[in-house]
Each structure stands twice: as structure tokens, then as C-alpha cells.
C-alpha positions as CSV (number, residue, x, y, z in Angstrom):
1,M,-4.0,-65.6,-17.7
2,N,-3.8,-67.1,-14.2
3,P,-7.4,-67.2,-12.8
4,S,-6.3,-65.5,-9.6
5,H,-4.8,-62.7,-11.7
6,Q,-8.1,-62.5,-13.6
7,K,-9.9,-62.0,-10.3
8,L,-7.6,-59.1,-9.5
9,L,-8.4,-57.5,-12.8
10,H,-12.2,-57.9,-12.3
11,K,-11.8,-56.4,-8.8
12,A,-9.9,-53.4,-10.2
13,Q,-12.5,-52.9,-13.0
14,A,-15.4,-53.1,-10.5
15,L,-13.7,-50.5,-8.3
16,D,-13.1,-48.4,-11.4
17,R,-16.8,-48.3,-12.0
18,S,-18.1,-47.7,-8.5
19,G,-15.2,-47.2,-6.1
20,T,-12.9,-44.3,-5.3
21,P,-10.0,-43.6,-7.7
22,S,-7.3,-44.4,-5.1
23,D,-8.9,-47.8,-4.4
24,A,-9.2,-48.6,-8.1
25,L,-5.6,-47.5,-8.7
26,A,-4.3,-49.7,-5.9
27,A,-6.2,-52.7,-7.4
28,Y,-4.8,-52.1,-10.9
29,Q,-1.3,-51.8,-9.5
30,A,-1.8,-55.1,-7.6
31,F,-2.8,-56.7,-10.9
32,L,0.0,-55.2,-12.9
33,A,2.6,-56.4,-10.4
34,R,1.6,-59.9,-11.6
35,E,0.6,-59.1,-15.2
36,P,3.0,-56.3,-16.3
37,N,2.3,-56.7,-20.0
38,H,-1.4,-55.7,-19.9
39,A,-1.7,-52.5,-21.9
40,D,-5.4,-51.9,-21.0
41,A,-4.6,-52.0,-17.3
42,W,-1.7,-49.6,-17.6
43,S,-4.0,-47.1,-19.5
44,A,-6.7,-47.5,-16.8
45,C,-4.0,-46.9,-14.2
46,A,-3.0,-43.7,-16.0
47,A,-6.7,-42.5,-16.0
48,K,-6.8,-43.0,-12.2
49,C,-3.6,-41.1,-11.7
50,L,-5.0,-38.2,-13.7
51,M,-8.1,-38.2,-11.5
52,L,-5.8,-38.1,-8.4
53,G,-3.7,-35.2,-9.7
54,R,-0.6,-37.2,-10.5
55,P,0.1,-36.4,-14.1
56,D,3.7,-37.5,-14.1
57,D,2.7,-41.0,-12.9
58,A,0.0,-41.0,-15.5
59,R,2.6,-40.1,-18.2
60,K,4.8,-43.0,-17.2
61,A,1.8,-45.5,-17.2
62,C,0.8,-44.3,-20.6
63,E,4.3,-44.7,-22.1
64,T,4.4,-48.2,-20.7
65,A,1.0,-49.0,-22.3
66,L,2.1,-47.6,-25.6
67,G,5.4,-49.6,-25.4
68,L,3.2,-52.7,-25.3
69,D,0.7,-51.5,-27.9
70,V,1.7,-48.5,-30.0
71,N,-1.9,-48.3,-31.3
72,H,-3.6,-48.1,-27.9
73,L,-5.8,-45.1,-28.4
74,A,-7.0,-44.7,-24.8
75,A,-3.4,-44.7,-23.6
76,R,-2.4,-42.1,-26.2
77,A,-5.4,-39.9,-25.3
78,N,-4.5,-40.2,-21.6
79,L,-0.9,-39.3,-22.4
80,G,-2.1,-36.2,-24.2
81,R,-4.0,-35.1,-21.1
82,A,-1.1,-36.0,-18.8
83,L,1.3,-33.9,-20.9
84,M,-1.3,-31.1,-20.9
85,Q,-1.3,-31.0,-17.1
86,L,2.5,-31.0,-17.1
87,G,2.4,-27.9,-19.3
88,Q,3.7,-29.5,-22.5
89,L,0.8,-28.3,-24.6
90,D,2.4,-28.8,-28.0
91,Q,3.2,-32.5,-27.3
92,A,-0.2,-33.0,-25.8
93,E,-1.9,-31.6,-28.9
94,N,0.2,-33.9,-31.1
95,H,-0.9,-37.0,-29.3
96,L,-4.6,-36.0,-29.2
97,S,-4.5,-35.0,-32.9
98,A,-3.1,-38.5,-33.7
99,V,-6.0,-40.1,-31.8
100,L,-8.6,-38.0,-33.5
101,K,-7.2,-38.7,-37.0
102,I,-7.7,-42.4,-36.4
103,D,-11.1,-42.0,-34.6
104,G,-12.6,-38.5,-34.9
105,Q,-15.6,-39.5,-32.8
106,R,-13.6,-40.7,-29.8
107,L,-15.1,-38.8,-26.8
108,D,-12.2,-38.8,-24.4
109,A,-9.9,-37.4,-27.0
110,Q,-12.5,-34.8,-28.0
111,L,-12.9,-33.7,-24.4
112,F,-9.1,-33.6,-23.8
113,W,-8.7,-31.6,-27.0
114,A,-11.2,-29.1,-25.7
115,E,-9.4,-29.0,-22.3
116,C,-6.1,-28.3,-24.1
117,K,-7.8,-25.4,-25.9
118,L,-8.8,-24.1,-22.5
119,Y,-5.3,-24.3,-21.2
120,R,-4.3,-22.2,-24.2
121,R,-7.1,-19.7,-23.5
122,D,-8.5,-20.5,-26.9
123,L,-12.1,-20.2,-25.7
124,D,-13.7,-20.3,-29.2
125,G,-11.7,-23.5,-30.1
126,A,-12.7,-25.1,-26.8
127,Q,-16.4,-24.3,-27.4
128,S,-16.3,-25.9,-30.9
129,A,-14.7,-29.0,-29.5
130,L,-17.2,-29.3,-26.6
131,E,-20.1,-28.8,-29.0
132,A,-18.7,-31.6,-31.3
133,A,-18.5,-33.9,-28.3
134,G,-22.0,-33.1,-27.3
135,Q,-23.3,-34.3,-30.7
136,Q,-22.3,-37.8,-29.8
137,V,-24.5,-40.3,-27.9
138,P,-25.1,-39.3,-24.3
139,I,-21.8,-39.6,-22.4
140,Q,-21.9,-41.7,-19.3
141,G,-19.7,-42.1,-16.2
142,P,-16.6,-40.0,-15.5
143,L,-16.5,-38.6,-19.0
144,Q,-20.0,-37.2,-18.5
145,S,-18.9,-35.3,-15.4
146,H,-15.7,-34.2,-17.2
147,H,-17.8,-32.9,-20.1
148,A,-19.9,-30.8,-17.8
149,E,-16.9,-29.5,-15.9
150,L,-15.2,-28.3,-19.1
151,W,-18.3,-26.4,-20.1
152,G,-18.2,-24.8,-16.6
153,I,-14.5,-23.9,-17.0
154,L,-15.3,-22.4,-20.4
155,S,-18.0,-20.3,-18.8
156,L,-15.4,-18.9,-16.3
157,G,-13.1,-17.9,-19.2
158,M,-16.0,-16.2,-20.9
159,F,-17.0,-14.5,-17.7
160,E,-13.5,-13.1,-17.2
161,L,-13.8,-11.5,-20.7
162,R,-17.2,-10.1,-19.6
163,R,-18.9,-12.1,-22.4
164,F,-21.8,-12.6,-20.1
165,S,-24.3,-14.0,-22.6
166,Q,-21.8,-16.7,-23.9
167,A,-20.7,-17.5,-20.3
168,A,-24.3,-18.1,-19.3
169,Q,-24.9,-20.3,-22.3
170,A,-21.9,-22.4,-21.3
171,C,-23.2,-22.7,-17.8
172,E,-26.5,-23.9,-19.1
173,K,-24.8,-26.5,-21.4
174,A,-22.9,-27.8,-18.3
175,L,-26.1,-28.0,-16.2
176,Q,-28.0,-29.9,-19.0
177,I,-25.3,-32.6,-18.8
178,D,-24.9,-32.5,-15.0
179,P,-27.5,-30.5,-13.1
180,R,-25.4,-30.7,-10.0
181,N,-22.2,-29.3,-11.5
182,F,-20.7,-27.0,-9.0
183,T,-18.5,-24.9,-11.3
184,A,-21.3,-24.1,-13.7
185,K,-23.9,-23.3,-11.1
186,A,-21.4,-21.1,-9.1
187,N,-20.4,-19.2,-12.2
188,L,-24.0,-18.8,-13.4
189,G,-24.8,-17.0,-10.1
190,S,-21.7,-14.9,-10.4
191,I,-22.8,-13.9,-14.0
192,R,-26.2,-12.8,-12.8
193,M,-24.6,-10.9,-9.9
194,A,-22.3,-9.1,-12.3
195,E,-25.3,-8.2,-14.5
196,G,-27.0,-6.7,-11.4
197,R,-29.7,-9.4,-11.4
198,L,-29.3,-10.0,-7.7
199,T,-32.6,-11.8,-7.1
200,E,-31.8,-14.4,-9.7
201,A,-28.3,-14.7,-8.5
202,E,-29.4,-15.3,-4.9
203,K,-31.7,-18.1,-6.0
204,V,-28.9,-19.8,-7.9
205,F,-26.5,-19.5,-4.9
206,G,-29.2,-20.8,-2.6
207,S,-29.8,-23.9,-4.7
208,L,-26.0,-24.3,-5.0
209,V,-25.6,-24.4,-1.2
210,A,-28.5,-26.8,-0.9
211,A,-26.9,-29.2,-3.4
212,H,-23.3,-28.8,-2.0
213,P,-23.8,-27.8,1.7
214,H,-20.2,-28.6,2.6
215,R,-18.5,-26.6,-0.2
216,E,-17.4,-23.3,1.5
217,R,-17.1,-21.5,-1.8
218,G,-20.8,-21.8,-2.6
219,R,-21.7,-20.4,0.8
220,L,-19.2,-17.6,0.4
221,L,-20.7,-16.6,-3.0
222,W,-24.1,-16.6,-1.4
223,I,-22.9,-14.3,1.4
224,T,-21.4,-11.9,-1.2
225,C,-24.7,-11.8,-3.0
226,L,-26.7,-11.3,0.2
227,S,-24.3,-8.5,1.2
228,R,-24.8,-6.8,-2.2
229,M,-28.6,-7.0,-1.6
230,S,-28.0,-5.5,1.9
231,D,-29.7,-8.5,3.4
232,L,-27.3,-8.6,6.3
233,L,-29.5,-10.7,8.6
234,R,-29.3,-13.7,6.3
235,A,-25.7,-12.9,5.4
236,D,-24.8,-13.1,9.1
237,Q,-26.6,-16.5,9.4
238,E,-24.6,-17.9,6.5
239,I,-21.4,-16.4,8.0
240,A,-21.9,-18.3,11.2
241,K,-22.4,-21.5,9.3
242,V,-19.3,-21.1,7.1
243,I,-17.1,-20.2,10.1
244,R,-18.2,-23.4,11.8
245,Q,-17.4,-25.4,8.7
246,A,-13.9,-23.9,8.2
247,P,-12.8,-21.8,11.1
248,K,-9.1,-21.6,10.0
249,D,-9.7,-21.1,6.2
250,S,-8.2,-17.7,5.2
251,T,-10.6,-17.6,2.2
252,V,-13.5,-17.7,4.6
253,H,-11.9,-15.1,6.8
254,K,-11.4,-12.7,3.9
255,S,-14.9,-13.1,2.6
256,V,-16.4,-12.5,6.0
257,L,-14.2,-9.4,6.4
258,A,-15.2,-8.1,3.0
259,T,-18.9,-8.2,4.0
260,H,-18.2,-6.2,7.2
261,Y,-15.9,-3.8,5.4
262,T,-18.3,-3.2,2.5
263,H,-21.0,-2.0,5.0
264,G,-18.7,-0.2,7.4
265,R,-19.4,-2.6,10.3
266,W,-16.2,-2.0,12.1
267,A,-17.0,-3.7,15.3
268,E,-17.8,-6.9,13.5
269,Y,-14.7,-6.4,11.3
270,L,-12.4,-6.2,14.3
271,A,-14.1,-9.1,16.0
272,E,-13.5,-11.3,13.0
273,I,-9.8,-10.3,13.0
274,E,-9.5,-11.2,16.6
275,R,-11.3,-14.5,16.1
276,F,-8.9,-15.4,13.3
277,R,-5.9,-14.5,15.4
278,K,-7.0,-17.0,18.0
279,V,-7.7,-19.9,15.7
280,D,-4.6,-19.3,13.5
281,P,-2.1,-17.2,15.5
282,A,0.8,-17.9,13.1
283,S,-1.0,-16.5,10.1
284,P,-0.1,-13.0,8.9
285,Q,-3.5,-12.7,7.4
286,A,-5.1,-11.0,10.4
287,D,-2.4,-8.3,10.6
288,Y,-2.7,-7.7,6.9
289,E,-6.5,-7.2,7.1
290,H,-6.2,-5.1,10.3
291,S,-3.9,-2.7,8.5
292,F,-6.7,-1.7,6.1
293,L,-8.8,-0.4,9.0
294,E,-5.9,1.5,10.5
295,L,-5.0,3.1,7.2
296,L,-8.6,3.9,6.3
297,S,-9.0,5.6,9.7
298,G,-5.8,7.7,9.2
299,E,-3.7,5.8,11.7
300,L,-1.0,5.6,9.1
301,P,2.2,4.7,10.9
302,R,0.6,1.7,12.7
303,G,-1.1,0.8,9.5
304,W,2.1,0.8,7.5
305,N,3.8,-1.5,10.0
306,R,0.9,-4.0,9.9
307,Y,0.7,-3.8,6.1
308,E,4.2,-5.4,5.9
309,A,2.3,-8.7,6.6
310,R,1.3,-8.7,2.9
311,L,4.9,-9.7,2.0
312,K,4.3,-13.0,3.7
313,L,1.1,-13.8,1.8
314,A,0.6,-15.0,-1.8
315,L,-1.7,-12.2,-2.8
316,G,-1.8,-13.0,-6.5
317,A,-1.1,-16.0,-8.7
318,E,2.6,-15.9,-7.9
319,P,4.2,-16.8,-4.6
320,P,5.8,-14.0,-2.5
321,R,8.9,-12.6,-4.1
322,T,12.2,-13.2,-2.3
323,F,15.7,-11.7,-2.7
324,T,19.1,-12.6,-1.3
325,A,19.8,-8.8,-0.8
326,P,18.7,-7.4,2.5
327,T,15.6,-5.2,2.9
328,W,16.4,-1.5,3.0
329,D,15.7,0.0,6.4
330,G,15.7,3.7,5.3
331,A,19.2,4.5,6.4
332,P,21.6,6.5,4.1
333,F,23.1,4.2,1.5
334,A,25.9,6.2,-0.2
335,G,28.0,4.0,-2.4
336,K,25.4,1.3,-2.6
337,T,22.7,0.3,-5.1
338,L,19.0,0.1,-4.0
339,L,16.4,-1.8,-6.0
340,L,12.8,-0.5,-5.6
341,W,10.3,-2.9,-7.2
342,A,6.6,-2.7,-8.0
343,E,4.7,-5.4,-6.3
344,Q,1.0,-4.7,-7.0
345,G,-1.2,-2.8,-9.5
346,L,-0.5,0.0,-11.9
347,G,-2.3,2.5,-9.6
348,D,-0.1,1.5,-6.7
349,T,3.1,2.2,-8.6
350,L,1.8,5.5,-9.8
351,M,0.9,6.5,-6.3
352,F,4.2,5.6,-4.6
353,V,6.8,6.6,-7.1
354,R,6.3,10.1,-5.5
355,Y,8.9,8.9,-2.9
356,L,11.7,8.6,-5.4
357,P,13.2,12.0,-4.8
358,M,13.2,11.4,-1.0
359,V,14.9,8.0,-1.5
360,K,17.6,9.5,-3.8
361,A,18.3,12.3,-1.3
362,L,19.7,9.6,1.0
363,G,22.5,8.8,-1.5
364,G,23.6,5.9,-3.7
365,T,22.2,4.5,-6.9
366,V,18.4,3.9,-7.2
367,I,17.1,1.3,-9.7
368,L,13.3,1.1,-10.2
369,E,11.7,-2.0,-11.6
370,A,8.2,-1.0,-12.8
371,Q,5.4,-2.5,-15.0
372,S,6.4,-2.2,-18.7
373,A,3.3,-0.1,-19.4
374,L,4.5,2.6,-17.0
375,V,8.3,2.7,-17.7
376,H,8.3,5.8,-19.9
377,L,5.8,7.6,-17.7
378,V,7.5,7.1,-14.4
379,A,10.8,8.1,-16.0
380,T,9.4,11.7,-15.7
381,C,9.6,11.4,-11.9
382,D,13.0,12.5,-10.4
383,G,15.0,10.2,-8.3
384,A,15.7,6.9,-10.2
385,D,19.0,6.4,-11.9
386,A,17.6,3.5,-14.0
387,I,14.1,2.2,-14.7
388,L,13.6,-1.4,-15.9
389,P,10.5,-3.1,-17.1
390,A,9.4,-6.0,-14.9
391,G,10.6,-9.3,-16.1
392,T,14.0,-8.1,-17.5
393,P,17.3,-9.3,-16.0
394,L,18.2,-7.2,-12.9
395,P,21.7,-5.7,-12.5
396,A,23.6,-6.2,-9.2
397,F,22.2,-4.4,-6.2
398,D,23.0,-4.3,-2.5
399,I,19.6,-3.6,-0.9
400,Q,16.0,-3.8,-2.0
401,L,12.5,-2.7,-1.0
402,P,9.0,-2.9,-2.5
403,L,7.6,0.4,-3.5
404,M,4.6,0.1,-1.1
405,S,6.9,-0.2,1.9
406,L,8.3,3.3,1.3
407,P,5.6,5.0,3.5
408,R,6.6,2.7,6.4
409,V,10.4,3.4,5.9
410,F,9.7,7.2,6.0
411,Q,7.0,6.8,8.8
412,T,4.5,8.8,6.7
413,D,1.6,10.2,8.6
414,L,-1.3,12.5,7.4
415,A,0.9,15.6,8.0
416,T,3.9,14.3,6.1
417,I,2.5,12.8,3.0
418,P,4.7,13.9,0.1
419,A,1.9,15.6,-2.0
420,E,3.8,18.1,-4.2
421,I,1.9,17.9,-7.4
422,P,2.6,17.2,-10.2
423,Y,5.3,14.7,-9.6
424,L,4.8,13.0,-13.0
425,D,4.7,14.7,-16.5
426,V,3.7,13.8,-20.0
427,P,6.7,11.9,-21.6
428,E,8.5,13.5,-24.6
429,R,7.4,10.6,-26.9
430,V,3.6,10.1,-27.1
431,P,2.8,7.4,-29.7
432,H,-0.6,8.7,-30.7
433,Q,-0.1,12.4,-29.9
434,S,-1.3,13.7,-33.3
435,A,-4.5,11.6,-33.4
436,I,-5.4,12.5,-29.8
437,L,-4.8,16.2,-30.5
438,E,-7.2,16.0,-33.5
439,R,-9.9,14.5,-31.3
440,L,-9.3,17.1,-28.5
441,A,-9.8,19.8,-31.1
442,L,-13.4,18.6,-31.7
443,A,-14.5,20.3,-28.5
444,E,-14.4,23.6,-30.3
445,G,-14.3,25.7,-27.2
446,R,-16.5,23.6,-25.0
447,A,-15.3,22.2,-21.7
448,R,-13.5,18.8,-22.2
449,I,-14.5,16.3,-19.6
450,G,-13.0,12.8,-19.5
451,L,-14.8,9.8,-18.2
452,V,-13.7,6.4,-16.8
453,W,-16.6,4.4,-15.3
454,A,-15.2,0.8,-14.8
455,G,-12.1,-0.9,-13.6
456,R,-10.6,-4.3,-14.3
457,P,-13.2,-7.1,-13.8
458,E,-10.5,-9.3,-12.3
459,Y,-10.3,-7.2,-9.2
460,G,-12.4,-8.8,-6.5
461,R,-14.4,-5.6,-5.6
462,D,-14.8,-4.3,-9.1
463,F,-18.6,-4.8,-8.9
464,E,-18.6,-2.2,-6.2
465,R,-16.3,0.5,-7.7
466,S,-17.5,0.2,-11.3
467,I,-20.6,2.1,-12.5
468,P,-23.2,0.8,-15.0
469,A,-22.8,2.9,-18.1
470,T,-26.5,3.8,-18.1
471,S,-26.2,5.3,-14.7
472,L,-24.1,8.1,-16.2
473,A,-26.9,9.2,-18.6
474,P,-28.0,12.1,-16.4
475,L,-24.6,13.8,-17.0
476,G,-25.9,14.5,-20.5
477,A,-28.0,17.4,-19.1
478,L,-24.9,19.5,-18.5
479,E,-24.5,22.1,-21.2
480,G,-21.3,23.3,-22.9
481,V,-19.5,20.0,-22.5
482,T,-17.7,17.7,-24.9
483,W,-17.4,14.2,-23.3
484,Y,-14.4,12.0,-23.8
485,S,-14.2,8.4,-23.0
486,L,-10.8,7.2,-21.6
487,Q,-12.4,3.8,-20.7
488,V,-10.2,1.0,-21.9
489,G,-11.6,-2.6,-22.1
490,G,-14.5,-2.7,-24.5
491,Q,-17.1,-1.6,-21.9
492,E,-20.6,-0.5,-22.9
493,A,-20.5,3.3,-23.5
494,P,-22.8,5.7,-21.5
495,P,-25.5,7.3,-23.5
496,L,-24.0,10.8,-23.6
497,P,-24.4,13.2,-26.6
498,G,-21.4,13.3,-28.8
499,L,-19.2,11.1,-26.6
500,I,-15.8,10.9,-28.2
501,D,-13.9,7.6,-27.7
502,L,-10.2,8.0,-27.0
503,A,-9.7,4.4,-26.0
504,P,-8.3,3.2,-29.4
505,L,-5.6,5.8,-29.2
506,L,-4.5,4.9,-25.6
507,G,-1.8,2.5,-26.5
508,D,0.1,3.0,-23.2
509,F,0.2,5.4,-20.3
510,S,2.1,8.0,-22.2
511,D,-0.9,8.4,-24.5
512,T,-3.2,8.4,-21.5
513,A,-1.1,11.1,-19.8
514,Y,-1.2,13.3,-22.9
515,A,-5.0,12.9,-23.2
516,L,-5.5,13.8,-19.6
517,S,-3.3,16.9,-20.0
518,G,-5.9,18.1,-22.6
519,M,-8.9,17.7,-20.2
520,D,-10.5,20.4,-18.2
521,L,-11.8,17.8,-15.8
522,L,-11.8,14.1,-15.3
523,I,-14.7,12.1,-13.8
524,T,-13.6,8.6,-12.8
525,V,-14.1,5.7,-10.6
526,D,-11.2,4.3,-8.5
527,T,-8.8,3.0,-11.2
528,S,-5.1,3.6,-12.2
529,V,-6.3,6.6,-14.3
530,A,-7.4,8.3,-11.1
531,H,-3.9,8.0,-9.7
532,L,-2.4,9.2,-13.0
533,A,-4.6,12.3,-13.1
534,G,-3.8,13.0,-9.4
535,A,0.0,12.7,-10.1
536,L,-0.3,15.1,-13.1
537,G,-2.4,17.6,-11.1
538,I,-5.5,17.2,-13.4
539,P,-8.8,18.4,-11.7
540,T,-10.6,15.2,-11.0
541,L,-13.9,14.1,-9.5
542,L,-13.4,10.6,-8.0
543,L,-16.5,8.6,-7.5
544,L,-16.2,6.1,-4.6
545,P,-18.3,3.2,-3.3
546,F,-19.8,3.3,0.1
547,Q,-16.6,1.9,1.7
548,P,-13.6,2.7,-0.5
549,D,-10.1,1.4,-0.7
550,W,-8.0,2.4,2.4
551,R,-6.1,5.1,0.6
552,W,-9.1,7.4,0.3
553,L,-9.7,7.4,4.1
554,L,-13.1,8.0,5.7
555,D,-15.6,10.9,5.8
556,R,-13.7,13.5,3.8
557,S,-14.1,15.0,0.3
558,D,-10.4,15.7,-0.3
559,S,-7.3,13.5,-0.6
560,P,-4.1,14.3,1.2
561,W,-2.4,12.2,-1.4
562,Y,-3.7,14.2,-4.4
563,P,-4.7,17.8,-3.9
564,S,-6.4,18.0,-7.3
565,L,-9.0,15.3,-6.5
566,H,-12.4,15.9,-5.1
567,L,-14.1,12.8,-3.6
568,Y,-17.8,11.8,-4.0
569,R,-18.9,9.0,-1.8
570,Q,-22.0,6.8,-2.0
571,P,-24.3,7.9,0.9
572,V,-25.5,4.3,1.2
573,Y,-24.3,1.0,-0.2
574,G,-24.8,0.8,-4.0
575,D,-26.3,4.3,-4.4
576,W,-24.6,5.7,-7.5
577,A,-27.7,7.8,-8.5
578,S,-27.1,10.2,-5.5
579,V,-23.4,10.5,-6.4
580,I,-24.2,11.4,-10.0
581,C,-26.9,13.9,-8.9
582,Q,-24.4,15.6,-6.6
583,V,-21.8,15.8,-9.4
584,I,-24.3,17.5,-11.7
585,E,-25.4,19.9,-9.0
586,D,-21.9,21.0,-8.2
587,L,-20.9,21.3,-11.9
588,S,-24.0,23.3,-12.7
589,Q,-23.2,25.7,-9.9
590,G,-19.6,26.0,-11.0
591,A,-18.2,24.3,-7.8
């Protein structure tokens, strides 16, 4: 090799060990321009591309290296990771498996194999692979950091499944490898917060911010924890810092607003909205957030208009949905076909299908696209000519509208909410009807009361709306009651005498509707089951956090949306004990 070329290679390798990935990549590319047949350099080039988030360039570099040396294990391992990041998981596993068959102790392939399992959501497989990698000699350099990060990602997966103990163990593994690992430390604090161990969580988040002072997410998690502890003085101090760091960051904006919303600090809430309008006037985020306060305050027409800003935001994992057909403006549409489509959660769909008869009265054909779990149930509501599960091919249509824009189209205010109950019914076909009926018969004349105490943990404010199962124990003092659990999701059950679990029989919402129709009363937190009970006209006690979702309004115990619901609100933030005590008192007095 030409000595000057050798110097270029040594420079690239030195930058690889101590420089930034982009500098190292540029140096390898300069070397390869003169020595294009160097397989090791192509493989190293691929590794840098992967670090820089360029998987397609990494794939090409690996294929070049393997074209020069088909047995180059590092290139094949890197190719597996590149294909993984490109979503080609089967091919990725094939390459990684080939490497491990030749060298089962190869650390990079073991870690990439674990990463591939994480992509597939095979958490147990990922854990086994990471443990195998950890049995090797201590990992040094970039692989050490990657090993810790994968444990951190595994902990996130465990946390989402509410496997808190395993999630915490994965965090601890990560922090043993790299005590500064951001993902693991952030998730460990989140786990402790979800467990209600707020003092421990606050210490973790405090140390996280100290170690990573410029990472906004760490400070936002700390603010959330301080808010849950009602330590608003320190929360405000951290809010000021995070706003200085990232004044235009919508994530920061949303987190600050959540703190103010949670504690009913409306002056601060509006001030933050106006601040964000000034620093980012083109963003629809401020109008979207402002709509919540207007809707919560009962200023519905203005709130609906602002709420349209949501359609310009990516609120979930998917980008905003677009159609070539124009948006329906509420005008009569005789001779045309209108597509109404569900855009958010199950409860939102259940709440707003009530508008179907009003839509149909304006003429034309109405097609409703709904979540597959709700198709049979919402078919019991008048007004739709066809109901399609989300994800199926759509027929031709002339105009379209998301379901949650219907209140704006009809300019609904508090006096004109369509609240004729019931507007849903139990479908004719109930998959588990016989088995549910058998369990309902076990009440033997006692009052049947259904319970739902937790929502989906994926929802950002679930920790506020869900109730620890043990907090429901005082309900056991009520006499003449048979308790039924309609809680789906493997939650810990409350310690109530003779609690009958209906969850295994609730295959879809047809089953849930049938079970609810057999209840004398439902006691629930703010979930889709509350909306279903309200739509069916089932007497329901709805237990709400201190500041509830906008649809439950402020300072009232009834709901203009659902006449059969009675609302119980926390008197102060986090106080479920008073709520349960009031429920017991009212039920004991026959209220």
C-alpha cells in the first residue's frame, strides 16, 4: 500500500477511536477513494453510517465489503443491522444468524441480534440475547454504550407492558454497564413514578438532569414528577429553565401546559399559550391547546373551531391523514356520499357516533369508518348506510369529515348537545353471551356493580385517571353487592369480597355492552367503557382526577353528554380516598 494511503487509514482509525462519527466517515471515504479494495475500511465506513442514521449507505458499504471478502464477519453483522433499520427484519436475522453460527461469541452480532428482537417486540428473546452478551469479557468503546442502550430500550418495552419489576431490572443492567445511560435512568424514574414511589422517582430525575443538563426530556420528566408531588415551586423553577433551553419546542410547551392544566392554574395555562404563539406563530399547537380550556369551560362553539388545529398536528405515531375529497361543511348532500372516519380513541368514536342520525337527515349516503373492535356495536346506531373497519379499502366518496369535527359542523353548544340516550344497543350477536349470563346469575338477587379502575398505560395522563386497586378496598364495606370486574389488561384486582372477573369473556365491545346491560350500576374511571355505559344509558358513577378531560367540563356532577352518568371529582390533586369515601356514603344512603 502506498505510504500516503497508509497515513490516511491511520488517521481514519484514530478518528474512529476518538473523533466524531462524521469526521471518521469522511476520513475512511478519503482513504477508500484511493484504496477501494479494502474490505475492513468499507465495513468501518458502514459502522459510521449506522451511527449517523444512514442505514441505506451502510447497506451499500457492507455489500461492497462482502463483495471483496464474503467471509468478512464485521461487514455481515453491520449489514444485518442496516437491514434491520430499513425494516427488512427477516433478511437481517438471516445475516446475523450466519455470523453467530461461525462465531457464537461475537459481541457485535449478539447485540444486533438482541436489537432485532426488540424491533420484533420479542422482549424475552431480546433479554436472553443481552444476557448472553453480558457473559463475555467487559465490552469497551461504542459496543459498551450500545449494550447499555439496548438494556434501556428493553426496559421501555417492559414498562409499556406494566412489567415494572422486569423493567427496573433492565434499567439496573444498563446502568451497571454505563451509569450515565440516559434511556435507562429516565425509564427507571418513570417506573418509580408509575409505582407511586414519587420520592425515589424525584431523586432519579434530579440525578438525570445533573448528568444531562441539556437534555430537555430529562428536565420535563422531573417537572412531571414534581407536579405529581404538588411541589409547584420547584416545578416552576425547572419550567423556567427548560423554556430558556428550548423556547420553540412543542414537546416542552405541551409538558408545561400539562403541569398547569393538572393543577387548574388557568392564568399560567393561558400565559404559556400566548408565549408559544409569539415564539412560533405558525404552529397550530397553541390553538389546539387553547381549545381544551374553552371546551372545559363550556365555551363549546369557540372550542370546536380551535380544536380543528389538531388535524394539522401529528398527534399519534402516524402523520395527519389526508384525502383528495373535500371536507364536508355541513351543507345538505343529497346524491353524494360522505365518509365519516374515526381519528382518535375508542371512547371518542363511541361519544360522537351520536351525530349519525343528524348527518343522515341531511341526505345522501353515509359511510362510517370505525375501529374494528367497534364495528358491530356502532352498527346499532341509526344513520350509517355502511360501516367499515379501519384499514380496509374505502369505496368511492365525494366528501369526508373526521367524527370529532361533527360538533363544529353542527355548532353544538351546551343547550344543543344531542343527548337522547340510549343511542347504542347491544348487538344481536354477542360472542360470549351464555358465559357472561352464567356469571351474572351468580349475584343471586344482590345488586350487580361493575368496576373499571384503570385505563391504557400508553395514554400520557393515565397515571392521573387510573386508581390503584388497593384504593378500592373500602367499597367492600357495602352490603348486598356482587362486584364484577370489567377491567381488561391484566391489572391487579382490588381486594373486594367475591369479585367476579368478566375480563376473560370480553372479547370485543359486543361482549362488554352485553355485560353492562346486566349491571345495576357501573363505577369506572375515564375510559372507553364509561362512554359505552353512557351511550347505553347504564347508571354510572364516573371517578375523575382533579382536572379531567375537557368533555367532563368543570364544577358539575352531571354530564350533558350522558344523562345516566354522575361525576365524582377529586377535591385536591391525587386524592382518590375522598372520592371513594363519597361514593360509599352516597350508595349507603341510596343516592
